[in-house]
C-alpha positions in Angstrom: 367.4 334.2 -65.7 363.8 332.8 -65.3 364.0 333.8 -61.6 364.8 337.4 -62.5 362.0 337.6 -65.1 359.5 336.3 -62.5 360.8 338.7 -59.9 360.4 341.6 -62.3 356.9 340.5 -63.2 355.9 340.2 -59.6 357.3 343.7 -58.8 355.3 345.1 -61.7 352.2 343.6 -60.2 352.9 344.9 -56.8 353.4 348.5 -58.1 350.5 348.3 -60.5 348.2 350.4 -58.3 346.1 347.6 -56.9 345.0 347.5 -53.3 344.3 344.3 -51.4 345.4 340.8 -50.7 346.6 337.9 -52.9 346.2 334.1 -52.7 348.1 331.7 -55.0 350.1 328.7 -54.4 353.7 329.9 -55.1 355.1 326.8 -56.7 354.2 326.2 -60.3 353.0 329.8 -61.0 354.9 331.1 -64.0 355.1 334.3 -65.9 352.1 333.6 -68.2 349.8 332.9 -65.2 350.9 336.1 -63.5 350.3 338.0 -66.7 346.9 336.6 -67.0 346.0 337.5 -63.5 347.1 341.1 -64.1 345.0 341.3 -67.3 342.0 339.7 -65.5 342.3 342.2 -62.7 342.6 345.1 -65.1 339.7 343.9 -67.2 337.2 344.0 -64.3 338.9 346.9 -62.5 339.3 344.9 -59.4 340.8 346.8 -56.5 341.5 344.0 -54.1 343.1 340.7 -55.0 343.9 337.8 -52.7 346.6 335.2 -53.5 346.4 332.0 -51.5 349.9 330.8 -50.4 350.4 327.3 -49.0 353.9 327.7 -47.5 354.5 330.5 -45.0 358.3 330.4 -45.6 358.3 330.8 -49.3 360.4 333.5 -50.9 357.3 335.0 -52.6 355.7 335.7 -49.2 358.9 337.2 -47.9 359.1 339.5 -50.9 355.6 340.6 -50.5 356.0 341.3 -46.8 359.2 343.4 -47.4 357.4 345.5 -50.0 356.8 349.1 -48.9 353.8 349.5 -51.2 351.9 346.5 -49.6 349.6 346.2 -52.6 349.2 342.5 -51.9 349.0 340.6 -48.6 349.0 336.8 -48.5 346.5 334.6 -46.8 348.1 331.4 -45.5 346.3 328.1 -46.2 348.4 325.3 -44.7 350.9 326.6 -42.1 354.3 325.0 -41.6 355.9 325.5 -38.1 359.6 325.7 -37.5 359.8 322.1 -36.3 358.4 320.9 -39.7 355.0 319.8 -38.3 351.9 321.0 -40.2 349.0 322.6 -38.5 345.5 321.3 -39.1 344.0 323.8 -41.5 340.4 322.7 -41.2 339.3 325.9 -39.5 342.3 328.1 -40.0 342.0 329.0 -43.8 338.3 329.9 -43.8 338.7 332.1 -40.8 341.6 334.0 -42.5 340.0 334.1 -45.9 337.0 336.0 -44.4 339.3 339.0 -43.9 339.8 339.3 -47.7 337.4 341.7 -49.4 338.4 341.1 -52.9 339.0 338.5 -55.6 340.4 335.2 -54.3 343.0 333.6 -56.6 344.3 330.1 -56.1 346.2 327.5 -58.1 344.3 324.2 -58.6 346.7 321.5 -59.9 347.3 318.9 -57.3 345.4 316.9 -54.7 346.7 319.2 -52.0 345.2 322.1 -53.8 341.9 320.4 -53.9 341.9 319.6 -50.2 342.8 323.2 -49.4 340.1 324.7 -51.6 337.5 322.4 -50.1 338.4 323.6 -46.6 338.2 327.3 -47.5 335.2 327.1 -49.8 332.5 326.9 -47.2 329.9 329.2 -45.7 330.1 332.8 -46.8 333.2 332.0 -49.0 330.9 330.3 -51.5 329.3 333.8 -52.3 332.7 335.5 -53.0 334.5 335.9 -56.3 337.1 333.2 -57.0 339.6 332.6 -59.8 341.2 329.2 -59.9 344.4 328.7 -62.1 344.7 325.3 -63.6 346.4 323.5 -66.5 344.8 320.1 -66.5 341.7 318.2 -65.7 340.4 320.6 -63.2 336.9 319.2 -63.2 338.3 316.0 -61.7 339.8 318.0 -58.8 336.5 319.9 -58.3 334.3 316.8 -58.5 334.1 316.3 -54.7 333.5 320.1 -54.0 330.0 321.4 -53.8 329.6 324.5 -56.0 326.2 325.9 -55.3 324.0 327.5 -58.0 324.9 331.1 -57.0 328.7 330.5 -56.7 331.1 333.0 -58.4 333.9 330.7 -59.2 335.8 331.0 -62.5 338.5 328.6 -63.6 341.3 329.6 -66.0 342.6 326.4 -67.6 345.9 326.9 -69.4 347.1 325.0 -72.4 350.3 323.1 -72.6 352.1 326.0 -74.3 350.9 328.4 -71.6 350.0 330.9 -74.3 346.2 330.5 -74.1 343.8 329.9 -71.3 340.1 328.9 -71.3 337.8 330.5 -68.7 335.1 328.2 -67.3 332.2 328.4 -64.9 330.7 325.5 -63.1 327.7 325.0 -60.7 325.4 322.4 -59.3 321.6 322.6 -59.0 321.9 320.7 -55.7 324.5 318.9 -53.7 323.4 315.6 -55.1 323.6 316.8 -58.7 326.5 316.7 -61.1 328.5 319.8 -61.9 327.6 321.7 -65.1 330.5 323.3 -67.0 330.2 326.3 -69.2 332.9 328.0 -71.3 332.6 331.7 -70.6 335.9 333.2 -72.0 339.5 332.9 -73.0 342.8 334.6 -72.8 345.4 334.7 -75.6 348.9 335.9 -74.8 350.4 338.7 -76.9 352.1 337.4 -80.1 350.1 334.2 -80.2 348.6 334.0 -83.8 349.7 337.6 -84.2 346.2 338.9 -83.3 347.1 341.5 -80.7 350.1 343.3 -82.3 348.2 346.4 -83.2 346.2 346.7 -79.9 346.6 349.5 -77.5 347.7 348.5 -73.9 344.9 350.4 -72.2 342.1 347.9 -72.8 340.4 348.9 -76.0 337.9 346.6 -77.6 339.2 344.1 -80.1 338.0 344.0 -83.6 339.2 340.4 -84.4 338.7 337.4 -82.3 341.5 334.9 -81.5 341.2 331.3 -82.6 339.6 329.1 -80.0 342.4 327.2 -78.1 342.1 323.5 -78.3 339.0 323.9 -80.4 336.9 325.0 -77.4 334.5 327.9 -78.2 332.6 330.2 -75.8 329.0 329.4 -75.1 326.6 331.5 -77.1 324.5 332.1 -74.0 327.3 334.2 -72.5 327.6 337.9 -73.1 331.3 338.4 -73.7 333.4 341.5 -74.2 336.9 341.3 -75.8 339.7 343.6 -74.8 343.4 343.9 -75.6 345.1 344.1 -72.2 348.8 344.7 -71.3 349.8 341.1 -71.9 347.2 339.6 -74.2 343.7 339.5 -75.5 341.1 338.7 -72.9 337.5 337.7 -73.7 335.5 337.5 -70.5 331.8 337.5 -69.5 330.2 340.8 -68.6 326.7 339.5 -67.8 325.1 338.1 -64.6 325.9 334.3 -64.4 322.6 333.7 -62.6 320.7 334.7 -65.7 322.4 331.9 -67.6 322.0 329.2 -65.0 318.3 328.6 -65.8 318.4 324.8 -66.3 317.2 323.2 -63.1 316.3 319.9 -64.6 316.1 317.1 -62.1 315.4 319.5 -59.2 312.1 318.8 -57.2 310.9 321.6 -55.0 308.5 321.5 -52.1 306.4 324.7 -51.9 304.0 326.0 -49.2 301.3 328.5 -49.7 298.2 330.1 -48.2 294.8 331.1 -49.6 294.8 334.8 -50.3 292.8 335.7 -53.4 293.5 337.0 -56.0 297.2 336.5 -55.4 297.2 332.8 -54.4 294.2 330.6 -55.2 294.6 327.0 -54.0 293.1 324.4 -56.3 293.1 320.7 -55.3 293.6 318.2 -58.1 292.0 314.8 -58.4 295.3 313.0 -57.6 295.4 314.8 -54.2 298.0 317.3 -55.2 297.5 321.1 -55.0 298.0 323.7 -57.7 298.4 327.3 -57.0 296.5 329.7 -59.1 296.2 333.5 -59.0 298.8 336.1 -59.7 301.6 334.5 -57.7 300.7 331.0 -58.9 301.1 332.1 -62.5 304.5 333.6 -61.8 305.6 330.4 -60.1 304.4 328.3 -63.1 306.4 330.6 -65.4 309.5 330.0 -63.4 308.9 326.3 -63.6 308.4 326.5 -67.4 311.7 328.4 -67.9 313.9 326.5 -65.5 312.4 322.9 -65.9 312.1 322.0 -62.2 309.3 320.0 -60.8 307.4 320.8 -57.6 304.8 319.6 -55.0 302.8 322.3 -53.2 300.6 322.1 -50.1 298.7 324.5 -47.8 300.6 325.6 -44.7 299.1 323.5 -41.8 298.7 326.3 -39.3 297.3 328.8 -41.9 299.8 331.5 -40.8 302.1 333.7 -42.7 305.0 333.6 -40.4 305.7 335.2 -37.0 308.5 334.7 -34.4 306.9 333.9 -31.1 308.5 332.2 -28.1 311.7 331.5 -30.0 309.9 329.7 -32.8 308.7 330.7 -36.3 305.2 329.9 -37.3 303.5 329.7 -40.7 305.2 329.6 -44.1 308.3 331.4 -42.8 308.7 328.7 -40.1 308.5 325.9 -42.7 311.2 327.6 -44.8 313.4 328.2 -41.7 313.1 324.5 -40.6 313.7 323.1 -44.1 310.3 321.6 -44.3 309.6 323.6 -47.5 311.9 325.0 -50.2 309.7 327.8 -51.4 306.8 329.8 -50.1 304.5 331.0 -52.9 302.6 333.9 -51.3 302.6 337.7 -51.1 304.8 337.7 -48.0 305.9 341.1 -46.6 309.7 341.5 -46.5 310.8 342.3 -43.0 314.3 342.5 -41.4 313.5 339.7 -39.0 312.2 337.4 -41.7 315.1 338.0 -43.9 317.4 336.5 -41.3 315.9 333.0 -41.8 314.7 333.2 -45.4 315.8 334.6 -48.7 313.4 336.8 -50.7 313.1 337.4 -54.4 313.0 340.9 -55.8 309.8 342.6 -54.9 307.1 342.2 -57.5 304.3 344.0 -55.5 304.2 347.0 -53.3 301.7 347.5 -50.5 301.1 350.2 -47.9 298.5 351.9 -45.6 296.3 354.8 -46.4 294.0 357.1 -44.3 290.4 357.5 -45.7 288.3 360.6 -44.8 284.8 361.5 -45.6 284.3 364.0 -48.4 283.1 367.4 -47.0 279.4 368.3 -47.5 277.5 371.6 -47.1 276.7 370.7 -43.5 280.4 370.7 -42.7 280.6 374.4 -43.4 277.8 375.5 -40.9 278.5 376.8 -37.4 277.5 373.4 -36.0 280.7 372.0 -37.4 282.3 373.2 -34.1 279.8 371.7 -31.8 279.9 368.3 -33.6 283.3 367.6 -32.2 281.8 366.5 -28.8 278.5 365.0 -27.7 276.0 367.1 -25.8 276.9 365.6 -22.5 280.6 366.6 -23.0 279.6 370.2 -23.8 277.4 370.4 -20.7 280.2 369.1 -18.5 282.7 371.6 -20.0 280.3 374.6 -19.5 279.6 373.6 -15.9 283.3 373.2 -15.1 284.1 376.6 -16.7 281.4 378.4 -14.6 282.5 376.7 -11.4 286.2 377.4 -12.1 285.4 381.1 -12.8 283.6 381.4 -9.5 286.4 379.6 -7.7 289.1 381.8 -9.3 287.1 385.0 -8.4 286.8 384.1 -4.8 290.4 383.0 -4.6 291.7 386.2 -6.0 289.4 388.4 -3.8 290.7 386.7 -0.7 294.3 387.0 -1.8 296.3 389.9 -0.4 298.4 390.1 -3.4 295.6 391.0 -5.9 293.5 394.1 -6.4 290.6 395.1 -8.6 289.4 391.6 -9.3 286.1 391.4 -11.2 284.0 388.5 -12.3 284.7 389.3 -16.0 288.4 389.2 -15.4 288.0 385.8 -13.7 285.9 384.5 -16.6 288.5 385.8 -19.1 291.3 384.1 -17.2 289.5 380.7 -17.1 288.6 380.9 -20.9 292.2 381.8 -21.6 293.4 378.8 -19.7 291.0 376.5 -21.5 292.2 377.7 -24.9 295.8 378.0 -23.8 296.1 381.7 -24.7 296.2 383.6 -21.4 298.7 383.6 -18.6 297.8 383.9 -14.9 300.1 386.9 -14.5 298.2 390.2 -15.0 299.8 393.5 -15.8 297.6 395.3 -13.3 298.6 393.0 -10.4 300.5 394.6 -7.5 302.5 393.1 -4.8 302.0 394.4 -1.2 304.9 394.7 1.1 
């Protein structure tokens, strides 16, 4: 009976109108987890979903592959061959996961799940959206995985009764720092506490808030929206997580800069350190005050901004590219070549080029305005060449058998027309002799 319920639920998901790929470990995934996934996808209007499947011969994969709708396609993590041997998945999962363009969903309950997640969660995958399904001490399983400051991983931790789930986010300021957990949402299955009986199934806002499961409340720093979905009430964050991750306590930053008043004014302190003043220096100090990091700044040794010559970057960009500095505090121009080796903040200043012209005076409206375009020597050479060319054309046309009635005025008119680009050498009064 349970198998039939799960099969019906899975078919509902497959025909629910979503496009994309799914990733979940098949064993241990029950009806409540699948219902939560559907509500989560509906809440954010996600068009592509990826479920990570460990075993390639599972009945779930076969069912998905036989589906004519193909709403979901699995990404294989650890592949089992026919002879029972397991392939090394150190490079295989990440290469396959890159093909996914949607939300990655994976179960995180056992040591094998942790190992698989660590192998996949590298490089560009750390920038993608992830949803991990867990029902225990997930932070212990994630302890050995580096979750960078800008990661987009969310963990749905289910209670023992499978009727509620708490949504968490976690990040690290640096690889050597501890993970910082934040409660950002929760899901309550329909019928639990009788709080969603009167809700419409199309995702309208909830007027009453479910009781926090296990006494865990959502952080007040998170902007949460509550909706009643098809299978339960979902409270989930709708803000930018990077705006909440503003505590960088313990992080020490090395910064490089250059003297460029009034934007960066370098001031050397009595203890040998350097403080950056000016417009950009004040902005950097404001960041430090908000996020609580510490820093040490110095002047770039070669006094250069950053150019790529002979296969090597110079200046502040070069120090960032080589890891010698963490931040460059200066009004650096954002170029496509520089953006390949360094990340830029949002532009806070715009610069450009202008053409300056002298304001016209009364002298500019005299007839001499035409003669001022060239020096006297240039005008003399032009007149001499025009006279010589006129004489040459007159003689040439007189000696030609194909021309008649050639006068000096016609030759002069022809030469002037050529100079001004207005007259053709073909004349209407020219005749051809046979």
